[in-house]
BAFI-3210 file (N, C-alpha, C; in Angstrom, 3 decimals, decimal comma, padded with zeros to 6 digits):
// residues 241
n [1|2|3|4|5|6|7|8|9|10|11|12|13|14|15|16|17|18|19|20|21|22|23|24|25|26|27|28|29|30|31|32|33|34|35|36|37|38|39|40|41|42|43|44|45|46|47|48|49|50|51|52|53|54|55|56|57|58|59|60|61|62|63|64|65|66|67|68|69|70|71|72|73|74|75|76|77|78|79|80|81|82|83|84|85|86|87|88|89|90|91|92|93|94|95|96|97|98|99|100|101|102|103|104|105|106|107|108|109|110|111|112|113|114|115|116|117|118|119|120|121|122|123|124|125|126|127|128|129|130|131|132|133|134|135|136|137|138|139|140|141|142|143|144|145|146|147|148|149|150|151|152|153|154|155|156|157|158|159|160|161|162|163|164|165|166|167|168|169|170|171|172|173|174|175|176|177|178|179|180|181|182|183|184|185|186|187|188|189|190|191|192|193|194|195|196|197|198|199|200|201|202|203|204|205|206|207|208|209|210|211|212|213|214|215|216|217|218|219|220|221|222|223|224|225|226|227|228|229|230|231|232|233|234|235|236|237|238|239|240|241]
n.u [002,303|003,863|005,024|004,158|003,171|005,071|006,040|004,458|004,041|003,850|002,847|000,659|-001,796|-002,989|-005,936|-006,172|-004,146|-003,772|-004,750|-002,530|-000,173|-000,195|000,623|000,897|003,154|004,767|006,399|005,478|005,325|007,322|007,462|009,398|011,281|009,608|007,817|009,462|009,693|007,783|007,327|009,339|008,550|007,307|006,456|003,517|002,171|003,356|001,907|000,198|-000,346|000,701|-000,999|-003,717|-002,939|-003,077|-002,298|000,087|000,815|002,482|004,272|005,378|007,114|007,936|010,194|012,942|013,644|012,427|011,797|008,798|008,368|010,576|008,912|006,585|008,031|007,840|005,797|004,620|006,249|005,392|003,812|002,955|005,208|006,716|005,115|004,461|003,472|000,956|-000,080|-000,491|-001,854|-004,285|-006,143|-006,071|-008,709|-010,482|-011,570|-012,752|-014,015|-017,869|-021,245|-022,965|-020,965|-022,340|-024,192|-025,083|-025,015|-024,874|-022,291|-021,110|-020,185|-019,151|-016,284|-015,235|-014,870|-012,909|-011,120|-009,981|-009,119|-007,083|-005,133|-004,345|-002,814|-000,448|000,585|-001,004|-003,663|-006,723|-009,420|-012,434|-014,019|-013,965|-013,719|-015,917|-017,692|-016,598|-017,660|-020,083|-019,829|-020,479|-022,870|-026,185|-028,904|-030,876|-030,846|-029,378|-031,922|-030,539|-028,245|-028,066|-029,030|-026,868|-024,633|-025,236|-025,033|-023,466|-020,034|-019,328|-020,961|-019,923|-018,497|-020,207|-022,946|-023,052|-023,797|-026,446|-027,784|-028,375|-028,526|-031,018|-031,508|-031,471|-034,206|-036,231|-036,281|-036,166|-038,766|-040,120|-039,677|-041,217|-043,982|-044,380|-043,250|-045,367|-047,879|-047,255|-047,429|-049,815|-051,490|-050,829|-051,587|-054,274|-054,753|-054,664|-056,304|-058,674|-058,221|-057,966|-061,033|-062,232|-060,939|-062,519|-065,046|-064,989|-064,039|-066,837|-068,124|-067,802|-068,724|-071,093|-071,943|-070,928|-072,685|-074,984|-074,495|-074,150|-076,369|-078,320|-077,262|-078,075|-080,397|-081,658|-079,952|-081,466|-083,880|-083,203|-083,136|-085,706|-087,315|-085,615|-087,035|-089,455|-089,472|-088,536|-091,000|-093,036|-092,051|-092,385|-094,921|-096,139|-095,368|-095,773|-099,036]
n.v [-002,106|-003,381|-001,810|000,263|-000,684|-000,566|002,192|002,795|004,693|003,783|006,787|007,620|006,157|007,347|009,092|011,651|013,145|014,598|012,404|010,804|012,475|014,262|016,798|019,926|022,027|025,095|028,665|029,402|027,281|025,923|022,955|021,123|019,380|016,753|017,216|015,828|013,421|012,068|012,308|009,885|007,678|004,871|002,359|000,591|-000,128|001,607|004,077|003,594|003,546|006,265|008,368|007,537|008,414|011,614|014,789|015,534|012,898|012,588|014,466|013,749|010,783|010,967|010,282|010,655|007,963|006,375|003,289|000,315|-001,013|000,203|003,216|002,002|001,283|003,734|005,035|003,277|003,582|005,641|006,114|003,767|004,274|004,452|002,653|002,308|004,630|004,927|003,020|003,582|005,721|005,424|003,520|004,345|006,655|004,511|003,659|005,552|006,019|007,132|007,231|008,838|011,809|010,961|010,397|008,794|005,406|003,572|005,398|005,641|002,417|002,249|004,262|003,049|000,814|001,417|001,964|000,377|-001,427|000,537|-000,356|-002,345|-001,905|-001,605|-003,161|-004,242|-005,501|-005,751|-008,193|-010,091|-010,311|-008,293|-005,775|-006,016|-005,105|-003,527|-001,084|-001,672|-000,772|002,421|003,011|004,457|004,794|003,542|001,613|-000,318|-002,504|-004,470|-004,552|-006,098|-008,168|-008,794|-009,165|-011,511|-013,313|-016,767|-018,094|-014,693|-012,522|-011,906|-008,709|-007,317|-008,206|-007,310|-005,050|-004,845|-006,018|-003,535|-001,425|-001,460|-001,717|000,942|002,201|001,113|003,305|005,345|005,399|004,918|007,812|009,700|008,816|009,730|012,133|012,632|012,507|014,402|016,439|016,459|016,178|019,551|020,596|020,819|021,609|024,557|025,238|024,266|026,342|029,006|029,363|028,607|031,403|033,004|032,989|033,452|036,094|036,870|036,804|038,853|041,184|040,798|041,441|044,332|045,451|045,286|046,806|049,721|049,903|050,041|052,608|054,161|054,213|054,396|057,460|058,166|058,317|060,389|062,094|063,015|063,456|065,616|067,328|067,684|068,123|071,428|071,841|071,913|074,139|076,169|075,623|077,815|079,522|081,069|081,096]
n.w [-036,727|-035,198|-034,283|-033,305|-031,490|-029,952|-029,549|-027,933|-024,933|-020,811|-019,780|-021,709|-021,605|-019,370|-018,637|-016,053|-015,103|-012,298|-010,437|-010,064|-009,766|-007,644|-006,332|-007,135|-008,700|-007,563|-007,030|-004,764|-002,700|-003,275|-003,870|-005,091|-004,487|-004,376|-005,875|-008,274|-007,251|-007,336|-009,813|-010,865|-010,091|-010,516|-009,942|-009,158|-007,426|-005,202|-005,721|-005,601|-002,595|-002,365|-002,978|-001,839|001,366|003,159|002,053|003,945|004,935|003,182|002,526|003,969|004,244|001,374|-001,023|-003,514|-006,047|-004,211|-002,698|-002,697|-000,054|001,788|001,999|003,002|005,624|006,888|006,734|008,873|011,601|011,355|012,481|014,282|016,287|019,528|020,699|023,455|024,547|023,113|023,979|026,424|026,814|024,258|026,108|028,211|026,645|025,542|027,934|029,528|027,516|026,164|025,195|025,252|023,655|021,151|018,493|017,563|017,762|015,732|015,135|017,997|018,213|015,953|016,628|019,278|017,961|016,215|018,551|019,276|017,757|017,009|019,401|018,550|016,758|018,040|019,474|021,280|021,833|022,394|023,669|022,386|024,428|026,685|025,130|024,720|027,438|027,722|024,745|026,374|028,631|028,947|028,340|028,537|031,538|030,173|028,457|029,927|029,486|027,409|028,533|030,011|028,658|027,148|028,509|030,058|028,061|027,223|025,369|025,502|023,124|019,677|018,396|015,891|017,162|019,144|018,973|016,522|018,063|020,260|018,666|017,667|019,651|020,139|018,447|019,424|021,966|020,294|019,800|021,384|022,696|020,591|020,915|022,950|023,021|021,008|022,792|024,374|023,217|022,258|024,599|025,507|023,013|023,181|025,988|025,270|023,559|025,050|027,495|025,803|024,608|027,169|027,726|025,619|026,418|028,694|027,652|026,496|028,011|030,210|028,108|027,419|030,324|030,349|029,002|029,875|032,221|030,581|029,735|032,100|032,941|031,053|030,952|034,491|033,519|031,889|033,660|035,338|034,267|033,191|035,381|035,891|033,616|034,194|036,567|035,820|034,505|036,651|038,367|036,513|035,588|038,250|038,189|036,593|037,881]
ca.u [000,968|004,417|005,466|003,241|003,025|006,330|005,833|002,663|004,102|002,238|001,811|-000,052|-002,507|-003,273|-006,254|-005,920|-002,764|-003,774|-004,831|-001,203|000,141|-001,624|001,189|000,794|004,407|004,587|007,424|005,153|005,413|007,908|008,383|011,036|011,837|008,004|007,045|009,525|010,326|006,601|007,467|009,897|007,968|007,110|005,439|002,192|001,881|003,658|001,375|-001,679|000,003|001,188|-002,463|-003,993|-002,358|-002,940|-001,070|000,774|001,701|002,929|005,494|006,844|007,085|008,304|011,693|013,067|013,803|011,931|010,724|007,509|009,229|010,971|007,893|005,963|008,144|008,509|004,238|004,310|007,060|004,709|001,896|003,930|005,889|006,936|003,710|003,228|002,601|-000,273|-000,999|-001,617|-003,554|-005,583|-006,271|-007,595|-009,769|-011,469|-012,047|-013,701|-015,959|-019,435|-022,967|-023,531|-020,962|-022,108|-026,037|-025,718|-025,470|-022,960|-020,688|-020,808|-019,322|-018,236|-014,948|-014,720|-014,401|-011,266|-009,749|-009,275|-008,028|-005,038|-004,472|-003,576|-001,569|000,912|001,088|-002,057|-004,604|-008,631|-009,708|-013,774|-014,519|-013,230|-014,242|-017,307|-017,627|-015,589|-018,871|-021,686|-019,577|-020,438|-024,186|-027,148|-029,551|-032,168|-029,866|-030,141|-032,309|-030,291|-026,718|-028,304|-028,757|-025,403|-023,560|-025,780|-024,507|-021,378|-019,645|-019,718|-021,641|-019,183|-019,128|-021,396|-024,251|-023,682|-023,993|-026,878|-029,140|-027,974|-029,076|-033,008|-032,595|-032,080|-035,049|-036,882|-036,006|-037,091|-039,804|-040,698|-039,771|-041,797|-044,707|-044,265|-043,468|-046,543|-048,725|-047,240|-047,884|-051,439|-051,804|-051,001|-053,035|-055,823|-055,332|-054,330|-057,539|-059,303|-058,306|-058,621|-062,311|-062,595|-060,977|-063,377|-066,329|-065,104|-064,805|-068,410|-069,506|-067,432|-068,784|-072,549|-071,853|-071,133|-073,550|-076,080|-074,624|-074,703|-077,862|-078,363|-076,599|-078,357|-081,446|-081,023|-079,833|-083,088|-085,073|-082,884|-083,590|-087,432|-087,521|-085,619|-087,417|-090,712|-089,657|-088,744|-092,444|-093,927|-091,482|-092,875|-097,071|-096,278|-094,402|-097,475|-099,867]
ca.v [-002,530|-004,181|-000,392|000,928|-000,927|-000,347|003,314|003,592|004,585|004,005|007,463|008,162|005,637|008,051|010,680|012,688|012,903|014,937|011,492|010,107|013,543|015,073|018,366|021,031|022,242|026,697|029,614|029,573|026,334|024,788|021,225|020,096|017,521|015,856|016,978|015,662|012,733|011,667|011,221|009,054|006,106|003,681|000,637|000,748|-000,044|002,611|004,960|003,759|004,025|007,649|007,904|006,496|009,534|012,286|014,945|016,162|012,089|011,886|015,392|012,769|009,479|011,346|010,539|010,551|007,264|005,132|001,747|000,169|-001,083|002,048|003,990|001,650|000,394|004,808|004,983|002,164|003,950|006,451|005,493|002,000|004,486|004,569|001,790|002,459|005,536|005,179|002,105|004,332|007,234|004,873|003,013|005,758|007,000|003,135|003,996|006,886|006,646|007,233|007,247|010,381|012,031|010,540|011,197|007,153|003,799|003,500|006,318|004,989|001,642|002,368|004,711|001,513|-000,504|002,412|002,634|-001,664|-001,864|001,177|-000,968|-003,615|-001,813|-000,925|-004,292|-004,314|-006,640|-005,807|-009,123|-009,150|-009,809|-007,004|-004,926|-005,666|-005,078|-001,310|-001,222|-001,721|000,208|003,504|003,070|004,877|003,388|002,906|000,296|-001,582|-004,297|-005,444|-004,833|-007,388|-009,491|-009,028|-009,310|-013,484|-014,251|-017,669|-016,606|-013,407|-012,447|-011,286|-007,155|-006,912|-009,321|-006,909|-003,698|-005,034|-005,262|-002,186|-000,338|-002,491|-000,388|002,871|002,372|001,348|004,011|006,465|005,440|005,587|008,983|010,135|008,612|010,019|013,215|013,183|012,653|015,017|017,432|016,323|017,874|020,968|021,544|019,641|022,953|025,511|024,895|024,841|028,186|029,405|029,025|029,581|032,810|033,411|033,050|035,112|037,788|037,919|037,494|040,610|042,099|040,779|042,234|045,891|045,668|045,130|047,988|050,166|049,956|050,302|053,413|054,414|053,378|055,384|058,202|058,661|058,825|061,110|063,544|062,977|063,756|067,304|068,340|068,029|069,930|072,581|071,977|072,208|075,425|076,934|076,334|078,323|081,195|082,043|081,057]
ca.w [-035,740|-033,784|-034,297|-032,695|-029,933|-029,131|-029,664|-026,849|-023,394|-020,324|-019,592|-022,533|-020,592|-017,997|-018,841|-015,393|-014,119|-010,273|-009,454|-009,625|-009,479|-005,738|-005,746|-007,699|-008,597|-007,670|-006,241|-002,649|-002,180|-003,810|-003,396|-005,923|-004,127|-003,523|-007,010|-009,483|-006,547|-007,527|-011,252|-010,796|-009,158|-012,000|-009,780|-009,527|-005,923|-004,901|-006,910|-004,984|-001,289|-002,044|-003,514|-000,697|001,842|002,622|002,223|005,252|005,212|001,788|002,011|005,470|003,415|-000,265|-001,469|-004,645|-006,233|-003,514|-002,754|-001,933|001,383|002,624|002,059|004,042|006,818|006,835|007,453|009,831|012,038|012,264|013,005|015,552|017,111|020,412|021,182|024,811|025,441|021,595|024,276|027,547|025,547|023,604|026,833|028,744|025,483|025,941|029,678|029,206|026,248|026,515|024,283|025,163|023,256|019,827|017,506|017,115|018,062|015,384|015,668|018,502|018,164|014,989|017,655|019,730|017,185|015,666|018,796|019,733|016,112|017,097|020,267|017,710|015,784|018,741|019,853|022,479|021,468|022,683|023,569|022,591|026,431|027,373|024,234|025,329|028,808|027,375|024,460|027,482|030,055|028,931|027,990|029,845|031,939|029,577|027,330|030,871|029,458|026,609|028,309|031,203|028,261|026,688|030,251|030,529|027,543|028,268|025,606|024,941|021,951|018,253|018,424|015,526|017,452|020,353|017,610|015,874|018,860|020,372|017,390|018,182|021,094|020,372|017,804|019,865|022,535|020,376|019,406|022,756|022,915|019,476|021,454|024,625|022,320|020,024|023,063|025,520|022,339|022,168|025,679|024,953|022,140|024,294|027,678|025,132|023,124|026,557|027,577|024,195|025,446|028,400|027,799|024,781|027,089|029,776|027,529|025,447|029,808|030,705|026,900|028,129|031,524|030,669|028,108|030,554|032,645|030,172|029,852|033,147|032,986|031,055|031,603|035,413|033,062|031,439|033,997|035,840|032,700|032,456|036,064|036,367|033,062|035,268|037,676|035,555|033,803|037,315|038,273|035,411|036,002|039,286|038,105|035,900|038,801]
c.u [001,754|004,813|005,758|002,854|004,822|006,085|005,259|003,899|003,155|002,007|001,045|-001,517|-003,589|-004,193|-006,149|-004,752|-002,139|-004,134|-003,069|-000,150|-000,597|-000,797|001,618|002,160|003,945|005,942|007,419|005,299|007,041|008,513|008,567|010,592|010,078|007,657|008,050|009,974|008,706|006,469|008,453|008,991|007,089|006,283|004,585|001,418|002,060|002,804|000,445|-001,633|000,145|-000,680|-003,194|-004,017|-002,562|-001,293|000,507|001,728|002,944|004,249|006,047|007,253|008,196|009,414|011,715|014,203|014,173|011,179|009,670|007,912|009,422|009,810|007,156|006,680|008,738|006,734|004,377|004,898|006,325|004,001|002,015|004,627|005,568|005,057|003,788|003,354|001,762|-000,802|-001,945|-003,076|-004,360|-005,894|-007,608|-008,752|-010,653|-011,910|-012,773|-014,886|-017,598|-020,230|-022,771|-022,821|-020,919|-022,990|-026,284|-024,837|-024,053|-022,669|-020,484|-019,751|-018,668|-015,774|-015,413|-014,358|-012,412|-010,348|-008,969|-008,499|-006,992|-005,022|-003,543|-001,956|000,461|000,735|000,279|-003,323|-005,483|-009,587|-011,362|-014,413|-014,286|-013,533|-015,977|-018,247|-016,792|-017,515|-019,861|-021,119|-020,160|-021,648|-025,033|-027,872|-030,551|-031,968|-030,054|-030,924|-031,269|-028,652|-026,084|-028,436|-028,137|-024,355|-023,712|-025,185|-022,604|-021,433|-019,825|-020,169|-020,085|-019,723|-020,329|-022,912|-024,179|-023,855|-025,852|-027,873|-028,672|-028,761|-030,936|-033,263|-032,548|-033,001|-035,743|-036,868|-036,872|-038,049|-040,394|-040,953|-040,816|-043,221|-044,941|-044,484|-044,857|-048,179|-048,338|-047,922|-049,422|-052,224|-052,320|-051,618|-054,838|-056,451|-055,434|-055,469|-058,833|-059,376|-058,692|-060,060|-063,128|-062,514|-061,712|-064,912|-066,612|-065,199|-066,373|-068,679|-069,283|-067,893|-070,630|-072,693|-071,877|-071,953|-074,658|-075,803|-073,817|-075,810|-078,931|-078,351|-077,400|-080,148|-081,866|-080,739|-080,902|-084,172|-084,632|-083,524|-084,475|-087,621|-087,426|-086,409|-088,864|-091,054|-089,146|-089,894|-093,306|-093,530|-092,114|-094,357|-096,753|-096,007|-096,257|-098,438|-100,118]
c.v [-002,689|-002,079|001,131|000,922|-000,270|000,959|003,823|003,326|004,566|005,215|007,812|008,347|006,395|009,443|011,391|012,578|013,182|013,448|010,743|010,498|014,702|017,096|018,958|021,783|024,165|026,679|029,600|028,847|025,547|023,791|020,683|018,907|016,683|015,616|016,130|013,917|011,190|010,808|010,090|007,840|005,756|002,520|001,697|001,055|001,241|004,013|004,773|003,874|005,831|008,006|008,048|007,166|010,412|013,558|015,882|014,839|011,775|013,908|014,243|012,005|010,045|011,057|010,019|008,564|005,807|004,070|001,788|-000,017|000,160|002,882|003,159|001,058|002,888|005,144|004,435|003,356|006,016|006,489|004,182|002,951|004,798|004,463|002,108|003,417|005,793|004,037|002,918|004,831|006,328|003,617|003,939|006,663|005,933|002,753|004,584|007,080|005,756|007,816|008,541|011,934|011,720|010,639|009,624|006,046|003,316|004,767|005,859|003,606|001,194|003,573|004,098|000,958|000,349|002,346|001,039|-002,304|-001,458|000,564|-001,848|-003,400|-001,790|-002,115|-004,382|-004,069|-006,287|-007,290|-008,930|-009,608|-009,074|-005,909|-004,575|-005,194|-003,211|-001,307|-000,550|-000,197|001,747|003,309|003,789|003,733|003,263|002,202|-000,667|-002,897|-005,025|-005,601|-006,546|-008,161|-009,885|-009,667|-011,087|-013,720|-015,185|-018,382|-016,017|-013,004|-011,975|-009,144|-006,982|-007,929|-007,856|-005,401|-003,862|-005,022|-004,212|-001,294|-000,233|-001,705|000,781|002,805|002,182|002,179|005,284|006,583|006,259|007,194|009,989|010,241|009,823|011,548|014,022|013,377|013,940|016,947|017,699|017,117|018,634|021,240|021,237|021,193|024,121|025,936|025,259|026,436|028,806|029,673|029,007|030,830|033,686|033,587|034,015|036,380|038,036|037,462|038,392|041,635|041,639|041,947|043,429|046,275|046,066|046,538|049,210|051,403|050,486|051,875|054,043|054,560|054,615|057,057|059,415|059,460|059,532|062,332|063,662|063,580|065,168|067,847|068,406|068,561|070,600|072,308|072,743|073,995|076,391|077,662|077,052|079,991|081,838|081,899|082,373]
c.w [-034,367|-033,616|-033,350|-031,231|-028,670|-029,251|-028,470|-024,989|-022,354|-019,721|-020,307|-021,806|-019,367|-017,789|-016,727|-014,619|-012,382|-010,150|-009,059|-009,160|-008,494|-006,072|-007,081|-007,838|-008,503|-006,927|-004,377|-002,383|-001,875|-003,467|-003,743|-005,800|-004,489|-004,579|-007,968|-008,111|-007,418|-009,478|-011,473|-010,547|-010,418|-010,920|-008,977|-007,438|-005,290|-005,089|-005,605|-003,434|-001,313|-003,222|-002,560|001,289|002,702|002,806|002,008|005,100|003,740|001,928|003,028|004,732|002,527|-000,251|-003,083|-004,912|-005,216|-003,566|-001,641|-000,595|002,109|003,022|003,505|005,638|007,572|007,858|008,712|011,146|012,743|012,714|013,974|016,747|018,159|021,452|023,083|025,224|024,652|022,660|025,056|026,855|025,010|024,804|027,618|027,772|025,875|027,390|029,330|027,858|026,164|024,809|024,250|024,206|021,367|019,150|018,094|018,058|017,000|014,893|016,522|018,661|017,000|016,095|019,114|019,057|016,751|017,256|019,763|018,591|016,385|017,847|019,545|017,109|016,586|019,860|021,319|021,890|022,177|022,560|023,422|023,498|026,757|026,695|024,490|026,165|027,986|026,719|025,704|028,507|029,984|027,494|029,103|030,119|031,327|027,859|028,818|030,652|028,344|027,211|029,973|030,291|028,097|028,076|030,237|029,259|027,971|026,412|025,018|024,005|020,982|018,948|018,259|016,216|018,885|019,368|017,378|017,141|019,793|019,463|017,335|019,146|021,089|019,996|018,235|021,590|021,992|019,551|020,731|022,765|021,728|019,968|021,929|023,978|021,719|021,805|023,824|024,222|022,244|023,391|025,648|024,731|022,984|025,391|026,740|024,419|024,564|027,421|026,483|024,648|026,102|028,775|026,473|025,927|028,162|029,633|026,670|027,035|030,170|029,923|027,708|029,250|031,448|029,613|029,227|031,665|032,107|029,941|030,420|034,002|032,924|030,567|033,351|034,560|032,878|032,392|034,605|035,223|032,637|034,561|036,556|034,980|033,902|036,074|037,334|035,395|035,197|037,992|037,566|035,551|036,886|039,231|037,267|036,523|039,635]
res [m|s|d|l|k|e|k|f|h|p|a|l|s|i|t|n|v|k|s|v|i|p|i|r|l|d|n|e|t|r|k|y|h|s|w|a|a|l|f|t|v|q|l|p|i|l|q|w|i|y|a|t|i|s|s|d|l|l|h|a|i|l|f|k|d|d|s|v|e|a|a|w|k|r|l|e|i|l|f|r|d|n|k|g|s|r|a|t|q|l|e|e|e|l|s|s|v|s|l|a|n|f|t|s|i|d|a|y|c|n|h|v|k|s|l|a|d|r|l|s|d|v|d|a|p|v|t|n|a|r|l|i|l|k|l|t|g|g|l|p|e|s|y|s|g|v|v|d|y|i|h|n|q|e|p|p|p|a|f|e|s|c|r|s|r|l|k|l|c|e|m|a|i|k|n|a|a|a|k|e|n|g|g|a|a|a|l|v|a|t|t|n|g|e|q|s|h|n|n|s|n|s|s|h|g|r|a|s|h|n|r|d|k|n|k|k|k|n|y|r|g|g|n|e|q|n|n|r|n|r|n|n|h|s|g|n|n|g|d|n|s]
***
């Protein structure tokens, strides 16, 4: 039994090698260096790093006989280098962010929070009070009630608390819009029904009027024909005399 344990290799426990070696070696891409480097990785933590980054990032940081510290440092440089320029760009984006560019409060809040996190990564952290001001600054007039409530809190509420209140306000706005649209639709349906009824009555009236005109025309035509017949009959009698 002990001999079997000694002969067992950790590689035999891997059921899906692609989860550990995401690169496929071929003649077209010729990424032998990256492919071979992955096969030399023995540390689980390094494998976890490789498994949770994109293919482009993997090729950018991958080295043969690498260490966890070295791989981590290269990734850090990619995302935290040129801190001043990155911070300026992120600040501008945070200042101009608006709910109008998102489909929901959740998506809007997630983006604002992501910008704040990225600013922290470049040593330009955003305080909670300032983050709340940026969050509420991008909201439309329809949120003015909840914005006033948030601004009047001392100290400012936590970001997640603001998100929760904004979601409730979003729901109320959507419900009000749905009721308004439903009432408008009912009014349009009623108006169309009345118009259809009026058109039907008008068509019926025109049809009835036309029938009356035809009857009168036929009646006059019959009288005229009778008069012509009588005149012809009288003329024939005079000739016979």
